[in-house]
N, C-alpha and C positions, 0 to 999 in steps of 0.2 A: 430538550435530551433529545437524540436521536434512536431511531425505532432499526433494531437488530433486524427484524424481518425484510423491512424496507433494503440496510443493505446487503441482504443476499440475493437481490434482485438484480443488483449491478453485475455489470460488467467483469469489475476486479475479481469479484467473491466467485462466479462461474467461471472466468478464466484459471482463477488460481484453483479451484475446486478440481477442472479440468485435467492440471497438471498433478493435482495428487492422486488422480484415478488412477491416470499413466503413469506415475511411479507405485501404486499399489498392486499393477500387475508386474511390476518389476522388483518389489523388495517383500510384497505381501499384501493384501489390501488391507487392512487396518490402517498400518502404516504409512501407509500410502494417504489415505483419507486425514489424516491426524495431521502431516506433512502440509497438506492440501487447503485444511480448515488453515492453520495456523498460519501459513504463507497470506492466506487470504486477509485475516483479519490485520497481518501486520502490513499490508501493500493499501490497506484502507485507512489505517492513522492517519498520514496527511492528511486525506480529504477532510476527516473527519476533524482536524485540528482547523480546516478552511472555514468549518461550517462555524466552529466556534467551540465544539466541545473541550473539553478540559482533559488531560492525561488521566488525571485521576476518574473524569466517568469515563473515558474509551476503556480505561484498564478495566474497570469495574462490569461494563457491559459486553466489553470480547473476552472476560477470564481470561484478562492479561496482565501481567504485573506493570508498575509504572516505569520499570528498569527498559521490559521489553517494549514499551511507547516508547520514551525517549531514544532509543538508539534508532528504532526505525523512522522516528520523524527527523534525525540527525541522516542515518541512511539516505534518507530521499532527498535536504537539503542539498547534501552532498552531489548528490546524480544528477541532480537539478541543474546546481550552478556550474558542472562540469560541460554541461548540453547548452549553455546560452550559445547561441551565435554570435560572431564576434564583429559587433559595428563597424558598417565602411563606409569611408568620408564617400559623400554623395560628389560626381564632378560637378564644378561649376563652370555655367554655362563659357564657352568661350576659350575652353581647357583643354 
C-alpha cells in the first residue's frame, strides 16, 4: 500500500499545490487550497495505478470516490495516447 505522506513529497503534488495557492490569491485562499489539493490527488492517480494500487485503495487513501479515480485515469490515458510520437520509417542504406 502507498504512503500519502510520501506522495506529498512528489513534484506532482507540489506543483498542484502551488497552482492551488495561486488560485487562492485569485478566488480566496481556502478555495484555492482545496482546488490545488484536489488537482494534486487527481494528477497522482495514474502514477499510483502504475505502482499497483487499486482504484478502491486510491479512493480511500486520497479521500476521493472511485468514479473520480476512474475519470482521472481515463483522462490521463486519453492525454497520453494523443502525445505518442508518430513512428518514422528509417531510411534504408542506398535510398
